[in-house]
C-alpha positions in Angstrom: -180.8 -153.9 56.5 -180.4 -151.5 59.4 -183.7 -150.8 61.3 -183.1 -147.0 61.0 -182.9 -147.3 57.2 -186.1 -149.3 57.1 -188.0 -146.8 59.2 -186.6 -143.9 57.2 -187.8 -145.5 53.9 -191.2 -146.2 55.4 -191.5 -142.6 56.5 -190.3 -141.3 53.2 -192.7 -143.6 51.4 -195.6 -142.4 53.5 -194.5 -138.7 53.0 -194.5 -139.2 49.2 -197.9 -141.0 49.2 -199.4 -138.3 51.5 -198.1 -135.4 49.3 -199.2 -137.0 46.0 -202.4 -138.8 47.0 -203.5 -139.0 50.6 -203.2 -135.3 51.5 -205.2 -134.3 48.4 -208.2 -136.6 48.9 -211.3 -134.8 50.3 -214.1 -136.2 52.4 -217.3 -134.8 53.9 -215.7 -134.5 57.3 -213.0 -132.2 55.8 -215.8 -130.0 54.3 -217.6 -129.7 57.7 -214.5 -129.1 59.6 -213.5 -126.2 57.1 -216.9 -124.5 57.3 -217.0 -124.8 61.1 -213.5 -123.2 61.2 -214.7 -120.5 58.7 -217.8 -119.6 60.7 -216.1 -119.7 64.1 -213.2 -117.4 62.9 -215.6 -115.0 61.1 -217.9 -114.6 64.1 -214.9 -114.0 66.4 -213.5 -111.5 64.0 -210.3 -113.5 63.5 -209.7 -112.4 60.0 -206.2 -113.9 59.9 -207.5 -117.4 60.5 -210.5 -116.8 58.2 -208.2 -115.8 55.4 -205.9 -118.7 56.1 -208.7 -121.0 55.1 -209.0 -119.5 51.6 -206.7 -120.5 48.8 -204.2 -117.9 47.5 -205.5 -118.7 44.1 -209.2 -118.5 44.9 -211.4 -117.0 42.1 -215.1 -116.5 41.5 -218.0 -114.1 41.4 -220.3 -112.7 44.0 -223.5 -110.9 43.3 -224.3 -108.2 45.8 -227.9 -107.1 46.3 -229.2 -104.2 48.5 -232.9 -104.2 49.0 -233.3 -100.6 50.1 -231.0 -99.1 47.5 -232.1 -101.4 44.7 -228.4 -102.0 44.1 -227.3 -105.0 42.1 -223.6 -105.6 41.5 -221.5 -108.5 40.4 -217.9 -108.5 41.3 -215.0 -110.9 40.7 -213.3 -112.1 43.9 -209.9 -113.1 44.9 -208.3 -113.8 48.3 -207.5 -110.1 49.0 -211.1 -109.0 48.2 -212.7 -111.8 50.4 -210.4 -110.9 53.2 -211.0 -107.1 52.8 -214.8 -107.8 52.8 -214.6 -109.7 56.0 -212.6 -107.0 57.6 -215.0 -104.3 56.4 -218.0 -106.3 57.7 -216.4 -106.5 61.2 -215.6 -102.8 61.2 -219.3 -102.0 60.4 -220.4 -104.5 63.1 -218.2 -102.5 65.6 -219.7 -99.2 64.5 -223.2 -100.7 65.1 -222.1 -101.9 68.5 -220.6 -98.5 69.4 -223.9 -96.9 68.3 -225.9 -99.1 70.5 -223.6 -98.4 73.5 -223.9 -94.6 72.8 -227.7 -95.0 72.9 -227.5 -97.3 75.9 -229.4 -100.0 74.0 -228.7 -103.6 73.9 -226.7 -105.0 70.9 -226.9 -108.5 69.8 -226.6 -110.6 66.6 -227.4 -114.1 65.5 -225.5 -116.0 62.9 -226.6 -119.2 61.1 -224.6 -120.9 58.4 -225.5 -124.3 56.9 -223.9 -126.6 54.5 -226.9 -127.7 52.4 -225.1 -130.0 49.9 -221.8 -131.6 49.4 -220.7 -133.4 46.2 -217.3 -135.0 46.1 -215.7 -135.7 42.8 -215.1 -139.3 41.8 -211.3 -139.0 42.2 -212.0 -137.3 45.7 -209.8 -134.3 44.8 -212.6 -131.7 44.8 -215.8 -131.0 46.6 -218.6 -128.8 45.5 -220.4 -127.3 48.5 -223.7 -125.4 48.6 -224.2 -123.2 51.6 -226.8 -120.8 53.0 -226.2 -118.2 55.8 -228.0 -115.4 57.7 -226.6 -112.8 59.9 -228.9 -110.4 61.8 -228.0 -107.4 64.0 -230.4 -106.2 66.7 -230.2 -102.9 68.6 -232.6 -102.3 71.3 -234.4 -105.5 70.4 -235.1 -104.5 66.9 -233.4 -105.8 63.7 -231.4 -103.0 62.1 -229.3 -105.0 59.6 -229.6 -108.4 58.0 -227.5 -110.3 55.5 -228.7 -113.5 53.7 -226.1 -115.3 51.6 -225.9 -118.4 49.4 -222.9 -119.8 47.7 -221.6 -122.7 45.7 -218.0 -123.3 46.6 -215.3 -125.6 45.3 -212.8 -127.0 47.8 -209.5 -128.8 47.3 -207.1 -130.4 49.7 -203.3 -130.0 49.5 -200.9 -131.5 52.0 -203.8 -132.3 54.3 -205.2 -128.7 54.3 -208.7 -128.1 52.9 -209.2 -124.6 51.3 -211.8 -122.8 49.2 -210.6 -122.4 45.6 -213.7 -121.1 43.8 -216.7 -119.1 45.0 -220.0 -118.4 43.3 -222.2 -116.5 45.6 -225.1 -114.2 46.2 -225.4 -111.7 49.2 -228.5 -109.8 49.9 -228.3 -107.0 52.5 -231.1 -105.1 54.1 -231.0 -102.1 56.5 -234.1 -101.9 58.7 -235.0 -98.3 59.7 -236.8 -98.3 63.1 -240.2 -96.6 63.0 
């Protein structure tokens, strides 16, 4: 056989294997890479990249709790609502930053996000991931806003791309009124 035909058949075979098997298998390294990309893009305010890491078919529920307003709300989520929430969060962050600048006070925040548990399905097609995160905003050295979140997410890979397909989370917000 011609060498070109053999190379073409090997490449086609690998492509088929990758599409049907290899590109769908998930490992812990894929999970950590995804969450590092999520956190990095979120902190930078790169909503386009952040949303690109979420499956178009994502579903789930998020419980929202506000400590000062005694508000408890459970809402279903999809990609559009998750992306809109990220965008709204960054708009609020910009408003707080502008408020600090107007008052000539320092503005800072700290963000921590940790993957606390990863369970890979026996067929390696899905991972269940538990996470915890905290985001605190300080103005003038005092905490004015804090968010604590936990979630259990399900991840899948398709064509070598890992994405979130299901979310079950809780987010607790608290606004701190300086005294």
